[in-house]
C-alpha positions as a printed NumPy array, in Angstrom:
array([[ -0.068,   0.045,  -0.099],
       [  2.539,   2.843,   0.799],
       [  4.528,   1.368,  -2.001],
       [  2.128,   1.969,  -4.446],
       [  1.51 ,   5.506,  -2.932],
       [  5.27 ,   6.003,  -3.413],
       [  5.562,   4.755,  -7.146],
       [  2.197,   7.217,  -7.585],
       [  4.781,  10.088,  -6.264],
       [  7.352,   9.499,  -8.213],
       [  5.618,   9.62 , -11.535],
       [  3.995,  12.729, -10.472],
       [  4.639,  16.27 , -11.684],
       [  7.352,  17.991,  -9.501],
       [  5.191,  20.847,  -9.185],
       [  2.4  ,  21.064,  -6.923],
       [ -0.225,  23.561,  -7.164],
       [ -1.283,  25.502,  -4.14 ],
       [ -4.819,  23.528,  -3.912],
       [ -3.416,  19.92 ,  -3.85 ],
       [ -0.809,  21.366,  -1.601],
       [ -3.053,  22.633,   1.03 ],
       [ -5.412,  19.379,   0.809],
       [ -2.256,  17.455,   1.323],
       [ -1.372,  19.121,   3.935],
       [ -5.069,  18.841,   5.531],
       [ -5.46 ,  15.19 ,   5.127],
       [ -2.67 ,  14.287,   6.39 ],
       [ -3.067,  16.285,   9.657],
       [ -6.561,  15.108,   9.818],
       [ -5.214,  11.546,   9.239],
       [ -2.672,  12.132,  11.821],
       [ -5.266,  13.318,  14.745],
       [ -7.108,  10.22 ,  13.782],
       [ -4.525,   8.087,  14.932],
       [ -3.746,  10.147,  17.866],
       [ -7.676,   9.821,  18.958],
       [ -7.402,   5.919,  18.531],
       [ -4.236,   5.513,  20.282],
       [ -5.086,   7.933,  23.557],
       [ -8.983,   7.591,  23.715],
       [ -9.063,   3.632,  23.101],
       [ -5.866,   1.768,  22.581],
       [ -3.237,   3.029,  25.187],
       [ -5.575,   3.226,  28.605],
       [ -6.508,  -0.561,  27.698],
       [ -3.369,  -1.155,  27.216],
       [ -3.523,  -2.299,  23.685],
       [ -0.709,  -1.587,  21.301],
       [ -0.493,  -1.145,  17.427],
       [  2.252,  -2.527,  15.432],
       [  5.651,  -0.923,  14.491],
       [  7.164,   2.262,  16.186],
       [  3.915,   3.248,  17.467],
       [  3.775,  -0.311,  19.05 ],
       [  7.351,   0.132,  20.377],
       [  6.577,   3.963,  21.691],
       [  3.419,   2.323,  23.86 ],
       [  5.376,  -0.129,  25.64 ],
       [  8.59 ,   2.275,  26.042],
       [  5.942,   5.077,  27.261],
       [  4.334,   2.497,  29.627],
       [  7.73 ,   1.115,  31.057],
       [  9.236,   4.553,  31.514],
       [  6.31 ,   6.886,  32.467],
       [  7.274,   8.987,  29.694],
       [  5.208,  10.956,  27.165],
       [  4.06 ,   9.068,  24.254],
       [  4.401,  11.338,  21.702],
       [  8.405,  12.07 ,  22.425],
       [  8.918,   8.335,  21.613],
       [  6.865,   8.688,  18.484],
       [  9.014,  11.548,  17.636],
       [ 12.295,  10.477,  18.433],
       [ 12.052,   6.806,  17.293],
       [ 10.834,   7.858,  13.937],
       [ 13.602,  10.451,  13.211],
       [ 16.33 ,   7.81 ,  11.814],
       [ 13.8  ,   6.68 ,   9.522],
       [ 12.912,  10.113,   8.167],
       [ 16.361,  10.687,   7.171],
       [ 16.468,   7.525,   5.513],
       [ 13.419,   7.804,   3.821],
       [ 14.777,  11.702,   3.023],
       [ 17.778,  10.098,   1.374],
       [ 16.348,   6.913,   0.012],
       [ 12.963,   7.522,  -1.139],
       [ 12.273,  11.567,  -1.844],
       [ 12.333,  15.101,  -0.125],
       [  8.107,  15.394,  -0.596],
       [  7.568,  11.728,   0.731],
       [ 10.071,  12.659,   4.078],
       [  8.54 ,  16.247,   4.559],
       [  4.939,  14.767,   4.554],
       [  6.194,  12.077,   7.055],
       [  7.915,  14.186,   9.322],
       [  4.962,  16.71 ,   9.222],
       [  2.507,  13.578,  10.136],
       [  4.311,  12.298,  12.711],
       [  4.736,  15.512,  14.452],
       [  0.965,  16.072,  13.98 ],
       [  0.492,  12.793,  15.844],
       [  2.705,  13.201,  18.498],
       [  1.268,  16.665,  19.47 ],
       [ -2.191,  15.011,  19.208],
       [ -1.222,  12.443,  21.789],
       [ -0.462,  14.662,  24.02 ],
       [ -2.97 ,  16.954,  23.664],
       [ -5.765,  13.931,  23.905],
       [ -3.837,  12.246,  27.073],
       [ -5.672,  14.103,  29.832],
       [ -9.484,  12.977,  27.95 ],
       [-11.059,  10.324,  29.681],
       [-11.231,   7.063,  27.964],
       [-14.342,   6.153,  26.359],
       [-14.731,   2.759,  27.156],
       [-12.716,   0.274,  29.523],
       [-14.001,  -3.112,  27.547],
       [-10.731,  -4.071,  25.741],
       [-12.724,  -5.484,  23.149],
       [-14.784,  -2.229,  21.876],
       [-11.551,  -0.43 ,  22.71 ],
       [ -9.457,  -3.098,  19.833],
       [-12.488,  -2.5  ,  17.628],
       [-13.423,   1.013,  17.535],
       [ -9.749,   2.049,  18.033],
       [ -8.256,  -0.186,  15.341],
       [-10.815,   1.507,  12.531],
       [-10.455,   4.819,  13.921],
       [ -6.471,   4.249,  13.768],
       [ -6.722,   2.675,  10.521],
       [ -8.813,   5.073,   8.907],
       [ -6.179,   7.688,  10.053],
       [ -3.142,   5.905,   8.6  ],
       [ -4.743,   5.238,   5.29 ],
       [ -5.532,   8.612,   4.81 ],
       [ -1.963,   9.44 ,   5.48 ],
       [ -0.508,   6.831,   3.089],
       [ -3.121,   8.312,   0.718],
       [ -1.76 ,  11.478,   0.754],
       [  1.581,  10.788,   0.006],
       [  2.992,  10.181,   3.961],
       [  3.761,   7.669,   6.706],
       [  3.339,   7.547,  10.269],
       [  5.526,   4.475,  10.946],
       [  9.516,   4.179,  10.165],
       [  9.234,   0.312,   9.742],
       [  7.3  ,   0.851,   6.617],
       [ 10.15 ,   2.924,   5.213],
       [ 12.535,   0.198,   6.62 ],
       [ 10.353,  -2.456,   4.711],
       [ 10.322,  -0.805,   1.759],
       [ 14.64 ,  -0.652,   1.516],
       [ 14.581,  -4.234,   2.774],
       [ 12.156,  -5.082,  -0.46 ],
       [ 14.725,  -3.904,  -2.551],
       [ 17.619,  -5.949,  -1.383],
       [ 15.609,  -9.051,  -0.562],
       [ 12.783, -11.532,  -2.073],
       [ 10.171, -10.381,   0.499],
       [  7.558,  -7.915,  -0.071],
       [  6.864,  -5.145,   1.801],
       [  3.773,  -6.808,   3.992],
       [  6.071,  -9.449,   4.545],
       [  8.662,  -7.535,   6.069],
       [  6.575,  -5.527,   8.162],
       [  4.569,  -8.319,   8.904],
       [  8.062, -10.101,  10.286],
       [  8.575,  -6.941,  12.203],
       [  5.215,  -6.866,  14.267],
       [  5.179, -10.242,  15.209],
       [  7.749,  -9.39 ,  17.209],
       [  6.295,  -6.143,  18.549],
       [  2.984,  -7.551,  19.15 ],
       [  4.288, -10.823,  21.019],
       [  6.173,  -8.335,  23.301],
       [  2.966,  -6.949,  24.616],
       [  2.224, -10.387,  26.381],
       [  5.184,  -9.977,  28.317],
       [  4.8  ,  -6.292,  29.181],
       [  0.8  ,  -5.864,  29.318],
       [ -0.085, -10.018,  29.491],
       [ -1.005, -12.099,  26.997],
       [ -4.995, -11.344,  26.835],
       [ -3.888,  -7.79 ,  25.784],
       [ -1.627,  -9.212,  23.151],
       [ -4.654, -10.83 ,  21.911],
       [ -6.743,  -7.666,  21.857],
       [ -3.467,  -6.144,  20.221],
       [ -3.996,  -8.661,  17.374],
       [ -7.611,  -8.213,  16.956],
       [ -6.559,  -4.013,  16.64 ],
       [ -4.021,  -4.293,  14.381],
       [ -6.117,  -6.76 ,  11.94 ],
       [ -8.927,  -4.309,  11.911],
       [ -6.339,  -1.193,  10.925],
       [ -4.904,  -3.569,   8.24 ],
       [ -8.196,  -3.759,   6.927],
       [ -9.525,  -0.665,   7.034],
       [ -6.39 ,   0.835,   6.003],
       [ -6.795,  -0.95 ,   2.458],
       [-10.47 ,   0.525,   2.145],
       [ -9.481,   3.848,   3.208],
       [ -6.747,   4.413,   0.384],
       [ -8.755,   2.594,  -2.194],
       [-12.13 ,   3.694,  -1.264],
       [-15.193,   1.628,  -1.525],
       [-15.484,   2.48 ,  -5.361],
       [-12.25 ,   0.579,  -5.991],
       [-12.136,  -0.532,  -9.381],
       [-12.09 ,  -4.073, -10.846],
       [-11.199,  -5.434, -14.196],
       [-13.81 ,  -8.107, -15.543],
       [-13.458, -10.713, -18.409],
       [-16.346, -12.61 , -19.626],
       [-16.177, -15.6  , -21.985],
       [-19.741, -16.638, -22.922],
       [-21.666, -17.488, -26.373],
       [-24.095, -14.875, -25.326],
       [-21.501, -12.015, -25.054],
       [-23.973,  -9.618, -27.205],
       [-26.778, -10.107, -24.82 ],
       [-24.34 ,  -9.799, -21.712],
       [-22.805,  -6.83 , -23.049],
       [-26.068,  -4.935, -23.746],
       [-27.374,  -5.733, -20.47 ],
       [-23.932,  -4.337, -18.923],
       [-24.405,  -1.218, -20.919],
       [-27.873,  -0.772, -20.133],
       [-28.173,  -1.684, -16.9  ],
       [-24.92 ,  -0.549, -15.059],
       [-23.996,   1.902, -17.856],
       [-20.302,   0.478, -18.33 ],
       [-18.895,   0.364, -21.799],
       [-17.652,  -2.939, -22.858],
       [-15.378,  -3.981, -25.384],
       [-15.316,  -7.417, -27.156],
       [-12.206,  -9.371, -27.707],
       [-11.216, -11.853, -30.047],
       [-10.042, -15.304, -28.552],
       [ -9.243, -18.999, -29.097],
       [ -9.539, -21.789, -26.933],
       [ -6.529, -23.729, -26.52 ],
       [ -8.287, -27.111, -26.276],
       [-10.99 , -26.526, -28.889],
       [ -9.544, -24.41 , -31.108],
       [-13.09 , -22.677, -31.222],
       [-13.355, -18.921, -31.6  ],
       [-14.455, -17.272, -28.677],
       [-15.496, -13.424, -27.649],
       [-14.305, -11.824, -24.506],
       [-15.846,  -9.316, -22.991],
       [-13.768,  -6.763, -21.065],
       [-15.184,  -4.277, -18.878],
       [-14.085,  -2.156, -15.859],
       [-16.707,  -1.651, -12.419],
       [-16.18 ,  -0.718,  -9.077],
       [-16.495,  -2.568,  -6.246],
       [-20.307,  -1.757,  -5.303],
       [-21.223,  -2.975,  -8.561],
       [-19.695,  -6.454,  -8.67 ],
       [-22.581,  -8.501,  -6.902],
       [-24.786,  -6.637,  -9.58 ],
       [-23.029,  -7.796, -12.69 ],
       [-22.549, -11.171, -11.432],
       [-26.446, -11.323, -11.269],
       [-26.889,  -9.969, -14.933],
       [-24.258, -12.602, -16.043],
       [-26.117, -15.334, -14.187],
       [-29.31 , -14.479, -15.381],
       [-28.475, -14.727, -19.152],
       [-25.355, -17.525, -18.854],
       [-25.325, -19.329, -15.932],
       [-22.329, -21.511, -17.312],
       [-20.522, -18.346, -18.659],
       [-16.882, -18.127, -17.428],
       [-16.096, -14.909, -15.243],
       [-13.026, -13.716, -13.793],
       [-12.712, -10.441, -11.767],
       [ -9.566,  -8.852, -10.331],
       [ -8.496,  -5.591,  -8.654],
       [ -7.299,  -2.979, -10.369],
       [ -5.088,   0.015,  -8.888],
       [ -6.062,   3.082, -10.884],
       [ -8.418,   3.733, -13.841],
       [ -8.093,   6.814, -15.932],
       [ -9.285,   8.015, -19.482],
       [-12.059,   6.194, -21.728],
       [-15.675,   6.433, -20.918],
       [-15.492,   5.217, -17.663],
       [-18.237,   7.29 , -16.166],
       [-20.563,   5.617, -13.173],
       [-24.641,   5.522, -14.174],
       [-27.429,   4.547, -12.089],
       [-27.532,   0.561, -11.347],
       [-31.123,  -0.889, -12.033]])
């Protein structure tokens, strides 16, 4: 997820308009404040941690009785310089800004009374708020955790993906919560981490994440016309050939949103229940006639 955000930045124009700059600053600040809220209002008071530098900071803050925001900044400083040298100036500045806002937010919210002392509720709601905040920061070109930067650099030198490297680090960090806070809190921490991970994905891609669809059917004309009429989606007919039968086939290609997937499957099943259907995720769609119309 973070790697995709960085790739987008590398292909973007060097100059950024004032409007886009203000938009980036606003959403990174908002995301960082949401993370601070999830930490101080839900997770930290219930001794539930997150992964990465945030998790290490929570543990060190508990053991030393020092301010959580202090550790969030200090522990991320080496990764800030690493990101500046290896990834880019814009990303590093965005990350530093987000971390500082998050640190200030945790200090500001620390005196606020906890909303619930039920660890399950804290894990669920804290994980959701944390995921939205982190996803928002990543979506607008920053990061709040140095382990993600380290994972990107490991990814260029090892066969492991960014997600695998982050997971490797977090296994040890979350397991350490068991020794510090108790094993029940470590399990609640896993719940919060899993929820945050899933919400980050939704926040970055959005509910309208695009999906590519390939359909092979003898009723290709009827299916194509139905997709045009009922989903408002343009379709493309591709020429194909069966490797075994050597029969000529028409392949329907179209792009839909996540919310339209169920309706598309119903349309195809109604016309040809035996049709071959493949659906895949697309990171980005641009150009053409990709405009949403009402589903009916």
